[in-house]
Structures are given as C-alpha cells and as structure tokens.
C-alpha positions as CSV (number, residue, x, y, z in Angstrom):
1,M,-2.3,23.3,23.8
2,V,-3.5,20.6,22.5
3,N,-3.6,19.1,26.3
4,K,-5.5,21.5,26.8
5,Y,-8.3,21.3,23.9
6,S,-7.3,17.2,24.1
7,C,-9.0,17.6,27.6
8,A,-12.1,20.5,27.0
9,Y,-13.0,17.5,24.6
10,G,-13.0,15.0,26.9
11,K,-10.1,12.4,24.8
12,P,-6.8,14.0,27.2
13,L,-4.0,13.9,25.1
14,S,0.1,14.1,24.7
15,V,1.8,15.4,21.8
16,H,3.9,12.3,22.0
17,I,0.0,10.4,21.7
18,L,-0.7,12.5,18.7
19,R,2.8,11.4,16.9
20,H,2.8,7.5,17.4
21,T,-1.1,8.2,16.4
22,F,0.6,10.1,13.3
23,G,3.3,7.7,11.8
24,T,1.2,4.1,12.4
25,Q,-2.0,5.4,10.8
26,L,0.9,6.8,8.0
27,Y,2.1,4.0,8.0
28,K,-1.2,2.0,7.0
29,K,-1.8,4.6,4.4
30,K,1.6,3.7,2.5
31,K,3.3,0.9,2.7
32,N,6.2,3.8,3.3
33,L,8.6,2.9,6.6
34,R,11.9,5.1,4.9
35,L,9.2,7.3,4.7
36,V,8.2,7.4,7.5
37,Q,11.6,7.4,9.8
38,D,12.0,11.0,7.9
39,I,9.5,12.6,8.5
40,L,9.2,11.5,12.2
41,G,13.4,12.0,12.0
42,H,14.3,8.9,13.2
43,S,17.7,7.7,12.3
44,D,17.0,4.0,13.1
45,P,14.3,2.6,11.1
46,K,14.7,0.3,14.1
47,T,13.1,3.4,16.6
48,T,10.7,3.9,14.0
49,T,8.7,0.7,14.1
50,L,8.8,0.6,17.8
51,Y,7.2,4.3,18.0
52,T,4.6,3.6,15.3
53,Y,3.4,-0.2,16.8
54,I,4.0,-1.4,13.4
55,R,5.3,-4.6,14.5
56,N,1.8,-5.0,15.8
57,Y,0.1,-3.6,12.9
58,E,1.6,-6.4,10.2
59,Q,1.2,-9.0,12.2
60,H,-2.0,-8.8,12.9
61,H,-2.8,-8.0,9.8
62,T,-0.7,-11.0,8.4
63,V,-2.8,-13.7,10.0
64,D,-5.9,-12.1,9.2
65,D,-5.0,-12.2,5.8
66,M,-4.4,-15.9,6.0
67,D,-8.4,-16.0,6.5
68,S,-8.4,-15.6,2.8
69,F,-6.7,-18.4,1.6
70,E,-7.9,-21.2,0.3
C-alpha cells in the first residue's frame, strides 16, 4: 500500500524508509533516545542510533552550534 500510493504521488518510498524517517524525526523533536528506542521496539540503543541516523544529525548540529560561540 505504501509503495502504491507513494509511486502515485511520484515519490517511491518503502516502509523501511518511512520507519527510518519517523525515528529520526522523533529523535529530533524529543531528543530522547530511550523513547525512540521503545517506540521502534529496539532492544539495543546502538541499533536505534544506527537506524535513525542520529549520529550524523548530532555531529552536524554540534558543529553548527559551535558557530554561535564567541
């Protein structure tokens, strides 16, 4: 169903991609890895960080935040 409607919209997606995106967006909003881990059903927080691209997000924003220091 996801494939059918996403292709009709012109943006082919998979359930896997939607799950990754949901986890990443949830982390960005809540900043709570444990919450994301529970919602995604992961037993290991390392899986959650890999699955949601949290490392890349955190690295990028940590460097950006350094620009505001004087």
